C-alpha positions in Angstrom: -56.0 -47.4 9.6 -53.0 -49.2 9.2 -53.3 -49.3 5.5 -53.4 -45.5 5.7 -50.3 -45.0 7.9 -48.3 -47.3 5.5 -49.7 -45.3 2.6 -48.4 -42.0 4.4 -45.1 -43.5 5.1 -44.6 -44.6 1.5 -45.7 -41.1 0.1 -43.2 -39.4 2.5 -40.1 -41.7 1.6 -41.0 -40.9 -2.2 -41.0 -37.1 -1.5 -37.7 -37.2 0.2 -36.2 -39.4 -2.5 -37.6 -37.1 -5.2 -36.1 -34.2 -3.4 -32.6 -35.8 -3.0 -32.7 -36.7 -6.4 -33.6 -33.3 -7.8 -31.1 -31.6 -5.6 -28.1 -33.7 -6.2 -28.7 -34.0 -9.8 -26.0 -36.5 -10.5 -23.8 -39.3 -8.7 -20.8 -37.1 -9.7 -21.9 -34.4 -7.4 -22.0 -36.4 -4.5 -18.7 -38.0 -5.4 -17.2 -34.6 -5.9 -18.3 -33.4 -2.4 -16.6 -36.4 -1.0 -13.5 -36.6 -2.6 -12.6 -32.9 -3.4 -9.7 -32.9 -0.9 -7.7 -35.2 -2.8 -7.9 -33.4 -6.0 -5.2 -30.9 -6.8 -6.1 -27.1 -7.1 -7.9 -25.5 -9.9 -6.3 -21.9 -10.6 -7.8 -19.0 -12.8 -6.2 -15.5 -13.2 -8.3 -12.7 -14.3 -6.5 -9.5 -15.7 -8.3 -6.4 -16.8 -7.4 -2.7 -17.2 -9.7 0.3 -17.2 -9.4 4.0 -17.5 -11.0 6.1 -14.7 -12.0 9.6 -14.4 -11.1 11.6 -11.4 -13.5 10.8 -8.5 -14.9 7.5 -10.0 -16.3 5.1 -7.8 -14.5 1.9 -7.1 -16.9 -0.8 -5.4 -15.9 -4.2 -4.2 -18.2 -6.7 -2.6 -18.5 -10.5 -1.9 -15.0 -11.2 -2.4 -13.7 -14.7 -0.6 -10.2 -13.5 0.3 -7.7 -10.8 0.7 -7.5 -7.5 -1.1 -4.7 -5.3 -1.6 -4.8 -2.1 -3.3 -2.0 0.3 -4.3 -2.7 3.9 -5.6 -0.9 6.4 -7.7 -1.6 9.4 -9.7 -2.4 7.5 -12.8 -5.8 7.3 -14.3 -5.4 3.6 -15.0 -7.1 0.8 -13.1 -5.3 -2.5 -13.2 -7.2 -5.4 -11.9 -5.6 -8.9 -11.0 -7.6 -11.6 -9.5 -6.1 -14.9 -8.7 -8.9 -17.5 -8.1 -8.2 -21.1 -6.5 -10.5 -23.9 -6.0 -10.1 -27.6 -5.1 -11.9 -28.7 -8.3 -13.5 -27.2 -11.4 -17.0 -27.9 -9.9 -16.0 -25.8 -6.8 -14.7 -23.1 -8.9 -18.0 -23.0 -10.9 -19.8 -22.5 -7.5 -18.9 -19.0 -7.7 -18.2 -16.2 -10.1 -16.6 -12.9 -10.1 -18.1 -10.2 -12.3 -16.3 -7.0 -13.2 -17.9 -3.9 -14.9 -16.0 -0.8 -15.5 -16.2 2.5 -17.3 -14.9 6.0 -17.0 -17.0 6.8 -13.8 -17.2 3.3 -12.0 -15.5 0.0 -11.6 -17.5 -2.9 -9.9 -15.7 -6.1 -8.7 -18.5 -8.5 -7.5 -18.1 -12.2 -6.1 -21.2 -14.3 -5.8 -22.4 -17.9 -5.7 -23.9 -19.3 -8.7 -27.1 -21.7 -8.8 -25.9 -25.2 -7.5 -27.7 -28.2 -6.1 -28.8 -28.5 -2.4 -25.9 -30.5 -1.3 -23.2 -28.3 -2.9 -24.9 -25.2 -1.3 -24.6 -26.4 1.8 -21.6 -28.8 2.2 -19.3 -28.0 -1.0 -16.3 -26.0 -1.0 -16.3 -23.0 -3.2 -13.6 -21.0 -4.7 -11.4 -18.4 -3.2 -9.9 -15.2 -4.4 -6.8 -13.1 -3.9 -7.4 -9.6 -5.3 -4.8 -7.0 -6.3 -5.6 -3.7 -7.7 -3.7 -0.6 -8.9 -5.9 2.3 -8.8 -5.6 6.2 -9.2 -5.4 7.8 -5.9 -8.3 10.1 -6.4 -11.3 7.7 -6.4 -14.1 7.0 -3.9 -13.7 3.5 -2.6 -16.3 1.3 -1.2 -15.8 -2.4 0.2 -18.4 -4.5 1.4 -18.4 -8.1 2.4 -14.7 -9.3 2.1 -13.7 -12.3 3.8 -9.9 -11.4 4.3 -7.7 -8.6 4.9 -8.5 -5.4 3.3 -5.4 -3.1 2.7 -5.1 -0.2 0.5 -2.5 2.9 0.1 -3.6 6.6 0.3 -7.2 7.4 -1.0 -7.9 11.0 -2.1 -11.7 10.6 -1.5 -14.4 9.1 0.6 -13.9 5.8 1.8 -16.7 3.2 3.1 -15.8 -0.2 4.4 -18.0 -2.7 5.8 -18.4 -6.4 6.6 -14.7 -7.5 6.6 -13.6 -10.4 8.2 -10.1 -9.6 8.5 -7.6 -6.7 9.6 -8.0 -3.4 7.9 -5.3 -0.9 7.0 -6.0 2.5 5.0 -2.8 4.5 4.2 -4.6 7.7 4.4 -8.3 9.1 3.6 -9.4 12.5 2.6 -12.8 13.5 3.4 -15.6 11.2 4.5 -14.6 7.8 6.0 -17.0 5.0 7.3 -16.0 1.8 9.0 -18.8 -0.8 9.9 -18.9 -4.3 11.0 -15.0 -5.1 11.1 -14.1 -8.3 12.6 -10.2 -7.4 12.8 -7.6 -5.0 14.0 -7.7 -1.5 12.2 -5.1 1.1 11.2 -6.4 4.2 9.4 -4.6 7.4 8.5 -6.6 10.3 8.4 -5.0 13.3 6.5 -8.1 15.5 6.5 -11.6 15.2 7.8 -14.4 17.0 5.8 -17.9 17.8 7.4 -19.2 14.4 7.0 -16.6 13.3 9.4 -15.5 9.7 10.4 -17.7 7.0 11.5 -16.7 3.8 13.6 -19.3 1.3 14.4 -19.5 -2.5 15.4 -15.7 -3.0 15.2 -14.4 -6.0 17.1 -10.8 -5.2 17.3 -8.1 -2.5 18.3 -8.1 0.7 16.2 -5.2 3.0 15.5 -6.1 6.3 13.9 -2.9 7.9 12.6 -3.8 11.8 12.1 -2.3 14.3 9.9 -0.8 17.2 11.7 -3.5 19.5 10.4 -6.6 17.5 11.7 -8.9 19.4 13.9 -11.8 17.2 15.1 -14.2 16.4 18.0 -14.2 12.7 19.0 -17.2 11.0 20.7 -17.3 7.3 21.7 -20.1 5.2 23.0 -20.7 1.5 24.0 -17.0 0.9 24.1 -15.5 -2.3 25.6 -11.9 -0.8 25.8 -10.0 2.2 26.1 -9.1 5.5 24.5 -5.6 6.6 24.6 -3.3 9.1 22.7 0.3 9.6 21.9 -0.2 13.1 20.9 0.1 16.3 22.9 -2.8 18.0 21.1 -5.3 15.5 22.1 -7.2 15.8 25.4 -9.3 12.9 26.1 -12.4 12.7 28.7 -13.9 9.7 30.1 -17.4 10.8 31.4 -18.6 7.4 32.1 -18.2 3.7 31.7 -17.7 2.9 28.0 -18.3 6.5 27.0 -15.3 9.0 25.9 -14.8 12.3 24.2 -12.0 14.2 23.1 -10.8 17.2 21.3 -8.1 17.0 18.9 -6.4 20.1 18.0 -9.0 23.0 17.9 -11.8 20.6 17.4 -14.1 20.6 14.3 -15.6 17.8 12.3 -16.8 14.8 14.1 -15.2 11.2 14.7 -17.8 8.9 16.2 -17.2 5.4 17.5 -20.1 3.1 18.8 -19.9 -0.5 19.6 -16.1 -1.1 19.8 -14.7 -4.2 21.2 -11.2 -2.9 21.6 -8.9 0.0 22.2 -8.6 3.2 20.1 -5.4 5.0 19.9 -4.5 8.3 18.4 -1.0 8.4 16.7 0.6 10.8 14.4 0.8 9.7 10.7 4.4 8.7 9.3 4.3 11.6 6.7 3.1 14.1 9.3 6.0 13.4 11.8 8.9 14.6 9.4 7.0 17.9 8.7 6.5 18.5 12.4 10.2 17.9 13.2 11.0 20.5 10.4 8.8 23.0 11.9 10.4 22.7 15.3 
């Protein structure tokens, strides 16, 4: 029996040693994991340009850093990404792929294959993304570890899985925001029949409404209040955590669910001068 136990222990030790050897791959990987903080930053810059058709789809996903987007009437999309890491090995653990044509532009960050210890304990690259886009696009962002800021978008907006503040200059049409860990400021110039959806937001939300926006608002499961700075918005609190409101004459829906924060209705900056001129 004692010989059998010794044999089992030896087999187990051999298996663990083999797993560690195959996962680490080399002594240099372990050395890099331990000493990367003493190494100067490694940097990489990515610059690309694409021509997009009106209504093209722009998708961003898996980016480890902030995203800033400026829009204009141009048809040209300019991509600038600054990547930084502690070492070249850390830089190589992540990659950013960009694919574009006239109808779409996709920017995706993802981890590359690496050893066991690197995947769990090693640092990886971060990226700061700056885009100049045509205003008339459909914008989708998912899985961004940083602030997400964009100026006006004349198309649908779909934003989810953001670990940072979200700021949208203005959106026209359908807008969806889900799984945001940060405060939000969203301009709503117009709302189409698909409406606006807010869900799983951990932060305060400011909805800056255009002067011509007419909508019905419904909120459920709120851990916060709904307030308004506007005279044409009437709010009703039916029960704890539930609110409804009519904006102007009512119309397309704005729905909110699972909000851990307050929602405030304000007037968009570009709508205020127009209203003052009417008066």
